[in-house]
C-alpha positions as CSV (number, residue, x, y, z in Angstrom):
1,M,-47.5,-14.4,-77.2
2,L,-49.7,-17.2,-75.9
3,T,-49.4,-20.7,-77.4
4,M,-52.0,-23.5,-77.6
5,G,-52.2,-27.3,-78.1
6,S,-55.4,-28.8,-79.5
7,L,-56.6,-32.3,-78.5
8,F,-59.4,-34.1,-80.3
9,D,-58.8,-31.4,-82.9
10,G,-61.3,-32.3,-85.6
11,I,-61.2,-29.7,-88.4
12,G,-59.5,-27.1,-86.2
13,G,-62.2,-25.2,-84.3
14,F,-60.0,-24.3,-81.4
15,P,-57.0,-23.4,-83.6
16,L,-59.3,-21.1,-85.6
17,A,-60.5,-19.4,-82.4
18,A,-56.9,-19.1,-81.3
19,V,-55.5,-17.3,-84.3
20,R,-58.5,-14.9,-84.3
21,N,-57.4,-13.9,-80.8
22,G,-53.7,-13.6,-81.2
23,I,-52.9,-17.1,-79.9
24,V,-50.5,-19.4,-81.8
25,P,-51.7,-23.1,-82.2
26,L,-48.4,-25.0,-82.0
27,W,-49.7,-28.6,-82.3
28,A,-52.8,-30.7,-82.7
29,S,-53.8,-34.3,-81.9
30,E,-56.3,-36.0,-84.3
31,I,-56.5,-39.5,-85.8
32,E,-59.0,-39.0,-88.7
33,A,-57.3,-38.5,-92.1
34,F,-59.7,-36.0,-93.6
35,P,-59.8,-33.5,-90.7
36,I,-56.0,-33.6,-90.6
37,E,-55.8,-32.6,-94.3
38,V,-58.2,-29.7,-93.6
39,T,-56.1,-28.4,-90.7
40,K,-52.9,-28.9,-92.6
41,Y,-54.3,-26.6,-95.3
42,H,-55.6,-23.9,-93.0
43,F,-52.8,-24.1,-90.4
44,P,-49.7,-25.2,-92.3
45,D,-47.3,-24.4,-89.4
46,M,-49.2,-26.5,-86.8
47,I,-47.5,-29.8,-85.9
48,H,-49.7,-32.9,-86.0
49,V,-48.7,-35.2,-83.0
50,G,-51.0,-38.1,-83.6
51,D,-53.1,-40.4,-81.4
52,I,-53.7,-38.9,-77.9
53,T,-53.4,-42.4,-76.3
54,K,-49.8,-42.6,-77.6
55,L,-48.6,-39.2,-76.4
56,N,-46.6,-38.2,-73.4
57,G,-47.2,-34.6,-72.3
58,A,-43.6,-34.4,-71.0
59,Y,-42.3,-34.6,-74.5
60,L,-44.8,-32.4,-76.3
61,P,-43.8,-28.8,-77.2
62,P,-44.9,-26.9,-74.0
63,V,-47.9,-24.6,-74.5
64,D,-49.7,-22.1,-72.4
65,I,-53.2,-23.5,-73.2
66,I,-54.4,-27.0,-73.9
67,C,-57.9,-27.2,-75.4
68,G,-60.0,-30.2,-76.2
69,G,-63.6,-31.4,-76.7
70,S,-63.3,-35.1,-75.8
71,P,-65.8,-37.3,-77.7
72,C,-69.3,-36.8,-76.4
73,Q,-71.2,-39.8,-77.7
74,D,-71.3,-41.6,-74.3
75,L,-72.5,-38.4,-72.5
76,S,-75.1,-37.2,-75.0
77,V,-78.8,-37.7,-74.1
78,A,-79.1,-39.0,-77.7
79,G,-76.5,-41.6,-77.2
80,A,-76.2,-44.9,-75.2
81,R,-75.2,-42.9,-72.0
82,A,-72.3,-45.1,-71.1
83,G,-70.7,-42.0,-69.5
84,L,-67.0,-41.7,-68.8
85,A,-66.9,-45.4,-68.6
86,G,-67.5,-45.5,-72.4
87,A,-64.6,-46.0,-74.7
88,R,-65.1,-42.6,-76.4
89,S,-66.0,-40.2,-73.7
90,G,-63.5,-41.9,-71.3
91,L,-60.8,-40.3,-73.5
92,F,-61.3,-37.2,-71.3
93,M,-58.9,-38.9,-68.8
94,E,-56.3,-38.8,-71.5
95,Q,-56.7,-35.0,-71.8
96,V,-56.2,-34.7,-68.0
97,R,-53.1,-37.0,-68.2
98,I,-51.5,-34.9,-70.9
99,V,-52.0,-31.7,-69.0
100,K,-50.6,-33.2,-65.8
101,E,-47.6,-34.7,-67.6
102,M,-46.7,-31.4,-69.2
103,R,-47.0,-29.5,-65.9
104,D,-45.1,-32.1,-64.0
105,A,-42.2,-31.8,-66.5
106,D,-42.0,-28.0,-66.0
107,I,-42.1,-28.5,-62.2
108,R,-39.2,-31.0,-62.4
109,D,-37.3,-28.5,-64.5
110,G,-37.6,-25.9,-61.8
111,Q,-40.0,-23.6,-63.4
112,P,-41.5,-21.0,-61.0
113,A,-45.1,-21.8,-60.2
114,Q,-46.5,-18.9,-62.2
115,F,-44.7,-20.1,-65.3
116,V,-45.6,-23.8,-65.2
117,R,-47.3,-24.8,-68.4
118,P,-50.0,-25.2,-69.4
119,R,-51.4,-22.4,-67.3
120,W,-54.8,-22.9,-68.9
121,M,-57.1,-25.8,-69.8
122,C,-60.3,-25.6,-71.8
123,W,-62.8,-28.5,-72.1
124,E,-65.9,-28.5,-74.3
125,N,-68.8,-31.0,-74.2
126,V,-72.5,-31.6,-74.4
127,P,-74.9,-30.5,-71.6
128,G,-75.7,-34.2,-71.2
129,A,-72.6,-34.4,-69.1
130,F,-74.6,-32.7,-66.3
131,S,-76.9,-35.7,-66.0
132,S,-74.6,-38.6,-67.1
133,G,-73.4,-41.2,-64.7
134,E,-74.8,-43.0,-61.7
135,P,-76.1,-41.3,-59.6
136,K,-77.2,-38.7,-62.2
137,G,-74.5,-36.0,-62.7
138,E,-71.6,-38.2,-61.3
139,D,-69.7,-37.9,-64.5
140,F,-69.5,-34.1,-64.3
141,R,-68.5,-34.3,-60.7
142,I,-65.6,-36.6,-61.8
143,V,-64.7,-34.1,-64.6
144,L,-64.4,-31.3,-62.1
145,E,-62.5,-33.4,-59.5
146,E,-60.0,-34.7,-62.0
147,I,-59.2,-31.2,-63.3
148,V,-58.8,-29.7,-59.8
149,R,-56.6,-32.6,-58.9
150,I,-54.1,-31.6,-61.6
151,K,-53.4,-28.7,-59.2
152,C,-54.0,-30.4,-55.8
153,D,-54.3,-34.2,-55.9
154,T,-56.0,-34.5,-52.5
155,V,-59.2,-32.6,-53.4
156,H,-62.6,-34.1,-53.3
157,V,-65.3,-32.2,-55.2
158,P,-68.7,-32.8,-53.6
159,R,-72.0,-33.1,-55.5
160,P,-74.2,-30.0,-55.4
161,D,-76.6,-29.8,-52.4
162,G,-79.7,-30.2,-54.6
163,G,-78.1,-33.0,-56.6
164,R,-78.4,-31.1,-59.9
165,W,-75.6,-29.2,-61.6
166,E,-76.4,-25.6,-62.7
167,S,-75.6,-24.4,-66.2
168,A,-72.8,-22.2,-64.8
169,G,-70.5,-22.3,-61.8
170,R,-67.0,-21.9,-60.5
171,I,-64.5,-23.4,-58.1
172,L,-61.7,-21.3,-56.4
173,L,-58.8,-22.6,-54.4
174,G,-57.0,-19.8,-52.6
175,T,-55.5,-17.4,-55.1
176,D,-53.7,-19.8,-57.4
177,F,-56.4,-21.9,-58.9
178,S,-59.8,-21.3,-60.5
179,L,-62.2,-23.2,-62.6
180,A,-65.4,-22.1,-64.2
181,W,-68.0,-23.6,-66.5
182,R,-70.8,-22.2,-68.6
183,V,-73.3,-23.4,-71.2
184,L,-73.1,-21.4,-74.4
185,D,-75.5,-21.6,-77.3
186,A,-74.2,-21.2,-80.8
187,Q,-77.3,-19.2,-81.9
188,Y,-75.9,-16.2,-80.0
189,W,-72.5,-16.5,-81.6
190,G,-73.3,-16.1,-85.3
191,V,-74.4,-19.6,-86.1
192,A,-77.9,-20.2,-87.5
193,Q,-78.8,-23.1,-85.2
194,R,-79.3,-23.9,-81.6
195,R,-76.3,-25.8,-80.4
196,R,-75.7,-25.7,-76.6
197,R,-72.3,-26.8,-75.3
198,I,-70.5,-26.7,-71.9
199,F,-67.3,-24.7,-71.9
200,L,-65.1,-25.3,-69.0
201,V,-61.9,-23.2,-68.3
202,A,-59.3,-23.9,-65.6
203,D,-56.6,-21.5,-64.6
204,F,-53.8,-23.4,-62.8
205,G,-52.0,-20.2,-61.8
206,G,-54.6,-17.7,-60.7
207,R,-58.3,-16.7,-60.3
208,A,-59.0,-15.6,-63.9
209,A,-61.1,-18.5,-65.1
210,P,-64.5,-16.9,-64.1
211,K,-63.4,-13.7,-65.8
212,V,-62.9,-15.6,-69.0
213,L,-66.5,-17.0,-69.1
214,F,-68.5,-14.4,-67.1
215,D,-66.9,-11.0,-67.8
216,Q,-69.6,-9.2,-69.7
217,D,-67.2,-6.5,-71.1
218,G,-65.4,-9.3,-72.9
219,L,-68.5,-10.6,-74.7
220,P,-69.9,-9.4,-78.1
221,W,-73.5,-9.9,-76.9
222,Y,-75.3,-9.4,-73.6
223,P,-77.8,-11.9,-72.2
224,A,-81.3,-10.9,-71.3
225,P,-81.6,-9.7,-67.7
226,S,-83.1,-13.0,-66.6
227,Q,-80.2,-14.9,-68.1
228,R,-77.2,-12.9,-67.1
229,A,-74.0,-14.9,-66.8
230,G,-73.7,-14.6,-63.0
231,E,-77.0,-16.2,-62.2
232,G,-76.9,-19.8,-61.1
233,T,-73.2,-19.7,-60.6
234,A,-71.7,-21.3,-57.5
235,S,-70.8,-17.9,-56.2
236,A,-71.4,-14.4,-57.5
237,T,-69.8,-12.2,-54.8
238,Q,-67.0,-9.7,-55.2
239,D,-63.4,-10.8,-55.8
240,G,-61.4,-11.4,-52.7
241,A,-59.7,-14.1,-50.7
242,D,-62.9,-15.3,-49.2
243,D,-65.4,-15.4,-52.1
244,A,-64.9,-19.0,-53.3
245,G,-68.0,-20.9,-54.2
246,W,-66.3,-24.0,-52.9
247,H,-62.9,-24.5,-51.1
248,C,-60.5,-27.4,-51.2
249,L,-60.6,-29.1,-47.8
250,C,-57.1,-30.6,-47.9
251,E,-54.7,-29.5,-45.2
252,K,-52.3,-27.7,-47.6
253,C,-54.9,-25.6,-49.3
254,A,-56.9,-24.9,-46.1
255,E,-53.7,-23.5,-44.5
256,R,-53.1,-21.2,-47.5
257,Y,-56.7,-20.0,-47.5
258,H,-56.6,-19.1,-43.8
259,Q,-53.3,-17.3,-44.2
260,L,-54.8,-15.2,-46.9
261,R,-57.7,-14.2,-44.6
262,G,-55.3,-13.5,-41.7
263,E,-56.8,-16.3,-39.7
264,P,-55.0,-18.8,-37.4
265,T,-54.2,-22.1,-39.1
């Protein structure tokens, strides 16, 4: 059974989604008293671990998935647009740190690569992240790069050729890392309001991240033909060793990629 840790937990949105899908929320990090009382009532077995800035991932109960919607005020188009340099939205880096510390602890303990935890990371935020930063969109580039570097710390993620981030896309590194993002609107998920949010999923052990966000068979609704999930993604070709929308250019990953294709390294 999959387990999950929830950062910036609020009133337990991610734990609620987890239990509805057979995932066990083991722990949550939140600092506000009222939301903590709400989640204690609804998830009495979930451990509350406190302030994210005071946590060390190596000492948290290991989980398969770490979720978190880091504070968005500095990324929102309605906010001051301080970006990741802002005191609130900059807490995203704490989420990255926790994931890396937990994975590094498993690696030191000799866990085989496919069992290193967390296998998955989910990040949620406002679409304003696509245009935040200087130059425009730099903050989202940093988000992608920092998450990819949890797996391979020599990666550089370039800006898109047109300078503008699409509302959906993916990154694949060989066969053992994938990342995908997609903007979802709450009005299509049973909520009586328009509420668009970026959902980003990283799979640190395989190529399943795009399947989580783009697999039509796994969705309770189907977009109109002009808005199908594959459109506007970084790549929409068939699965295989050579279908990445973008490849890591570091020596280690480039060698693995060419080996998969049977090419000389």
